[in-house]
C-alpha positions as a printed NumPy array, in Angstrom:
array([[  0.051,   0.008,  -0.04 ],
       [  1.641,   3.248,  -1.015],
       [  1.184,   6.725,   0.31 ],
       [ -2.546,   7.704,  -0.165],
       [ -2.918,  11.449,   0.591],
       [ -1.374,  14.449,   2.527],
       [ -3.065,  15.916,   5.39 ],
       [ -2.468,  19.488,   6.716],
       [ -2.557,  19.545,  10.471],
       [ -3.848,  23.031,  10.415],
       [ -4.426,  26.116,   7.968],
       [ -0.951,  27.259,   8.484],
       [  0.578,  23.991,   7.16 ],
       [ -1.933,  23.959,   4.144],
       [  0.575,  25.532,   1.624],
       [  3.363,  23.135,   2.353],
       [  1.064,  20.223,   2.257],
       [ -0.115,  21.224,  -1.178],
       [  3.531,  21.373,  -2.28 ],
       [  4.127,  17.965,  -0.949],
       [  1.019,  16.479,  -2.548],
       [  2.012,  17.975,  -5.913],
       [  5.541,  16.398,  -5.519],
       [  4.314,  12.953,  -4.484],
       [  1.393,  13.324,  -7.108],
       [ -1.301,  12.357,  -4.613],
       [ -4.448,  14.392,  -3.386],
       [ -4.869,  16.316,  -0.136],
       [ -6.871,  14.197,   2.352],
       [ -9.52 ,  16.856,   2.53 ],
       [-10.183,  16.195,  -1.373],
       [-10.998,  12.62 ,  -0.634],
       [-14.29 ,  10.934,   0.198],
       [-14.67 ,  10.453,   3.983],
       [-15.206,   6.67 ,   3.607],
       [-11.879,   6.376,   1.964],
       [-10.164,   7.739,   5.083],
       [-10.859,   4.649,   7.343],
       [ -9.503,   2.127,   4.835],
       [ -6.087,   0.598,   4.938],
       [ -3.358,   2.87 ,   4.072],
       [ -0.923,   5.722,   5.174],
       [ -1.035,   9.412,   4.719],
       [  1.669,  12.084,   5.25 ],
       [  0.772,  14.623,   8.09 ],
       [  2.2  ,  18.201,   7.639],
       [  2.447,  20.431,  10.693],
       [  4.31 ,  23.457,  11.535],
       [  6.446,  21.441,  13.886],
       [  7.264,  18.262,  11.903],
       [  6.331,  15.96 ,   9.076],
       [  4.706,  12.64 ,  10.156],
       [  3.316,   9.418,   9.013],
       [ -0.073,   8.119,  10.109],
       [ -2.561,   5.411,   9.247],
       [ -5.598,   6.676,   7.367],
       [ -7.787,   5.063,  10.124],
       [ -7.202,   7.614,  13.034],
       [ -8.176,   4.697,  15.438],
       [ -4.864,   3.176,  14.661],
       [ -2.892,   5.705,  16.605],
       [ -1.336,   9.199,  16.457],
       [  1.094,  10.167,  13.654],
       [  4.662,   9.188,  13.826],
       [  7.73 ,  11.551,  13.288],
       [ 11.361,  11.126,  13.488],
       [ 12.271,  12.674,  16.77 ],
       [ 15.927,  12.781,  17.838],
       [ 15.14 ,  15.128,  20.566],
       [ 12.95 ,  12.77 ,  22.706],
       [ 13.775,  11.859,  26.228],
       [ 15.021,   8.262,  25.142],
       [ 17.208,   9.87 ,  22.451],
       [ 18.554,  12.396,  24.959],
       [ 19.772,   9.489,  27.127],
       [ 21.352,   7.767,  24.037],
       [ 23.274,  11.031,  23.098],
       [ 24.612,  11.367,  26.581],
       [ 25.512,   7.826,  27.42 ],
       [ 26.273,   6.139,  24.188],
       [ 26.77 ,   2.416,  24.327],
       [ 28.948,   0.422,  26.625],
       [ 32.155,  -0.988,  24.895],
       [ 30.967,  -4.671,  24.937],
       [ 27.463,  -3.773,  23.494],
       [ 26.523,  -6.175,  20.555],
       [ 26.125,  -3.163,  18.141],
       [ 29.385,  -1.721,  18.712],
       [ 31.074,  -5.337,  18.494],
       [ 29.121,  -6.152,  15.259],
       [ 30.311,  -3.022,  13.597],
       [ 33.886,  -3.895,  14.637],
       [ 34.15 ,  -0.298,  16.244],
       [ 37.618,   0.337,  17.516],
       [ 39.544,   3.557,  18.57 ],
       [ 39.51 ,   4.859,  14.998],
       [ 36.063,   6.083,  13.632],
       [ 34.543,   3.99 ,  10.891],
       [ 33.217,   5.063,   7.652],
       [ 29.744,   3.338,   7.09 ],
       [ 27.108,   2.98 ,   4.662],
       [ 23.567,   2.338,   6.119],
       [ 22.062,   0.96 ,   3.002],
       [ 18.57 ,   0.571,   4.361],
       [ 18.385,   3.792,   6.415],
       [ 14.545,   3.787,   7.116],
       [ 13.81 ,   6.387,   9.899],
       [ 17.5  ,   6.485,  10.726],
       [ 17.723,   5.056,  14.262],
       [ 20.724,   2.842,  13.694],
       [ 22.418,   5.499,  11.419],
       [ 22.038,   8.053,  14.218],
       [ 23.492,   5.621,  16.852],
       [ 26.335,   5.121,  14.582],
       [ 26.954,   8.776,  14.463],
       [ 26.729,   8.966,  18.301],
       [ 29.529,   6.541,  18.461],
       [ 31.685,   8.779,  16.144],
       [ 31.207,   7.084,  12.784],
       [ 30.915,   8.924,   9.401],
       [ 27.529,   7.571,   7.857],
       [ 26.059,   7.649,   4.6  ],
       [ 22.44 ,   6.605,   5.2  ],
       [ 20.746,   5.529,   1.91 ],
       [ 16.845,   5.159,   1.798],
       [ 15.   ,   4.105,  -1.366],
       [ 11.538,   5.574,  -0.207],
       [ 11.461,   9.25 ,  -0.922],
       [  8.709,   9.458,   1.632],
       [ 10.79 ,   8.012,   4.487],
       [ 13.843,   9.902,   3.443],
       [ 11.848,  13.063,   3.76 ],
       [ 10.701,  12.213,   7.323],
       [ 14.31 ,  11.257,   8.251],
       [ 15.657,  14.609,   6.772],
       [ 13.003,  16.528,   8.629],
       [ 13.876,  14.77 ,  11.885],
       [ 17.647,  15.644,  11.488],
       [ 16.931,  19.296,  10.588],
       [ 14.691,  19.829,  13.647],
       [ 17.243,  18.271,  15.865],
       [ 20.248,  20.454,  14.5  ],
       [ 18.061,  23.707,  14.749],
       [ 17.355,  22.899,  18.474],
       [ 20.751,  21.565,  19.647],
       [ 24.09 ,  22.738,  18.494],
       [ 25.85 ,  19.593,  19.698],
       [ 23.545,  17.479,  17.618],
       [ 24.233,  19.736,  14.559],
       [ 27.957,  18.905,  14.94 ],
       [ 27.172,  15.277,  15.368],
       [ 24.819,  15.186,  12.507],
       [ 27.326,  16.833,  10.325],
       [ 28.813,  13.371,   9.996],
       [ 25.659,  11.878,   8.445],
       [ 24.616,  12.265,   4.951],
       [ 21.185,  11.12 ,   3.876],
       [ 20.93 ,  10.038,   0.231],
       [ 17.692,   8.87 ,  -1.301],
       [ 17.697,   6.197,  -4.096],
       [ 18.481,   2.659,  -4.912],
       [ 21.416,   1.618,  -2.523],
       [ 22.942,  -1.079,  -5.059],
       [ 23.087,   1.426,  -7.808],
       [ 24.463,   4.194,  -5.599],
       [ 27.186,   1.965,  -4.096],
       [ 28.211,   0.632,  -7.487],
       [ 28.707,   4.194,  -8.815],
       [ 30.989,   5.087,  -5.869],
       [ 34.765,   5.731,  -6.426],
       [ 36.953,   3.167,  -4.825],
       [ 38.596,   5.667,  -2.596],
       [ 35.027,   6.323,  -1.215],
       [ 34.52 ,   2.796,  -0.229],
       [ 33.233,   2.172,   3.402],
       [ 34.747,   0.27 ,   5.942],
       [ 31.272,  -1.252,   6.723],
       [ 28.106,  -1.728,   4.845],
       [ 25.216,  -2.111,   7.381],
       [ 21.766,  -3.678,   6.165],
       [ 18.457,  -3.898,   7.966],
       [ 16.145,  -5.172,   5.5  ],
       [ 12.503,  -4.952,   6.227],
       [ 11.475,  -8.651,   6.937],
       [  8.052, -10.166,   6.119],
       [  5.63 ,  -9.717,   8.888],
       [  5.478, -12.932,  10.981],
       [  2.165, -14.787,  11.543],
       [  1.893, -14.085,  15.341],
       [ -0.064, -12.166,  17.844],
       [  2.676,  -9.814,  18.755],
       [  2.479,  -6.585,  17.237],
       [  5.512,  -4.739,  15.524],
       [  6.405,  -1.295,  16.854],
       [  4.255,   1.365,  15.366],
       [  6.974,   2.709,  13.116],
       [  7.439,  -0.734,  11.634],
       [  3.682,  -1.22 ,  11.102],
       [  3.648,   2.037,   9.17 ],
       [  6.577,   0.977,   6.984],
       [  4.898,  -2.488,   6.385],
       [  1.84 ,  -0.632,   5.172],
       [  3.631,   1.868,   3.192],
       [  6.223,  -0.082,   1.338],
       [  5.976,  -3.088,  -0.848],
       [  6.69 ,  -6.732,   0.388],
       [ 10.37 ,  -7.326,   0.462],
       [ 11.93 ,  -8.762,  -2.664],
       [ 14.227, -11.584,  -1.63 ],
       [ 16.194, -11.185,  -5.012],
       [ 16.747,  -7.457,  -4.395],
       [ 17.777,  -8.223,  -0.935],
       [ 20.461, -10.711,  -2.127],
       [ 21.823,  -8.248,  -4.782],
       [ 22.077,  -5.532,  -2.201],
       [ 23.928,  -7.981,   0.023],
       [ 26.351,  -8.961,  -2.754],
       [ 26.985,  -5.299,  -3.77 ],
       [ 27.699,  -4.603,  -0.03 ],
       [ 30.285,  -7.472,   0.012],
       [ 31.938,  -6.108,  -3.086],
       [ 32.189,  -2.503,  -1.565],
       [ 32.891,  -2.876,   1.923],
       [ 36.6  ,  -2.801,   2.936],
       [ 36.084,  -4.913,   6.142],
       [ 32.716,  -6.259,   6.613],
       [ 28.908,  -6.492,   5.989],
       [ 26.606,  -6.367,   8.986],
       [ 23.007,  -7.599,   8.711],
       [ 20.442,  -6.923,  11.365],
       [ 17.88 ,  -9.681,  11.677],
       [ 15.118, -10.754,  13.972],
       [ 16.47 , -13.227,  16.48 ],
       [ 14.981, -16.32 ,  14.894],
       [ 14.941, -15.27 ,  11.25 ],
       [ 17.047, -17.08 ,   8.643],
       [ 20.425, -15.667,   7.7  ],
       [ 20.318, -13.477,   4.535],
       [ 23.018, -15.324,   2.866],
       [ 25.379, -18.339,   3.777],
       [ 26.444, -18.718,   7.27 ],
       [ 27.931, -15.46 ,   8.811],
       [ 31.41 , -15.337,  10.201],
       [ 30.017, -14.035,  13.603],
       [ 26.591, -13.605,  15.243],
       [ 25.933, -11.13 ,  18.002],
       [ 22.494, -12.076,  19.765],
       [ 20.342,  -9.626,  21.686],
       [ 16.875, -10.348,  23.226],
       [ 14.985,  -9.793,  19.979],
       [ 17.423,  -8.979,  17.298],
       [ 20.8  , -10.324,  16.127],
       [ 23.68 ,  -8.957,  13.989],
       [ 25.048, -11.338,  11.503],
       [ 28.696, -10.347,  10.503],
       [ 30.303, -11.235,   7.212],
       [ 33.958, -10.491,   6.925],
       [ 35.803,  -9.57 ,   3.683],
       [ 38.291, -12.293,   2.61 ],
       [ 41.682, -10.664,   2.254]])
């Protein structure tokens, strides 16, 4: 299910909402029949404060925006991660900052954590809608907090096909690490995914396994040191058996090392 419409949160946001509706070639929600607005689907909500995604059916919860200024993120910025944390170990983080390509950026949670750890990150996101939300969240954080502006200066957001973008890179721009967090098929269980994941699952098409494999192989060609794949704890490995697995309570990181 693709993006259905754009909603202006108030009159002051109407002009920007119309610009975005024209850009994405979809109508304003106010122009649609009321019965349509309770069907499955996702809308872009434009407010003075932020861009957000929400389900058409308002009963499914409030809009979601990328917020690097939330209380939970404040703690992450201040404390970072302990040296033996599985995320640090999977990336192979040492004293020297790493150059990383996050080839499936999504809402930028992992890319921002890499920046917090001192890495230089290129975050590639195929969906122009998701990329717009990520850029909006970064811009708001930079305007609010000078320290975050300095940190986010190490993060570049690129919208497009990650495989094509990496193939076109010059050899000297090759990253130390390519990081993949492909959207997995929703499991048949009673447990609900986090809200932001539910929105992505409804907004974006079902994962294409051939495209995922192509992205992985491109990452293996481009990375100087390793490819790291984030997976649900019990999901199959993306490719052959990884060299290392770092397991948490609900996710794991599969590490594929480059053979010298």
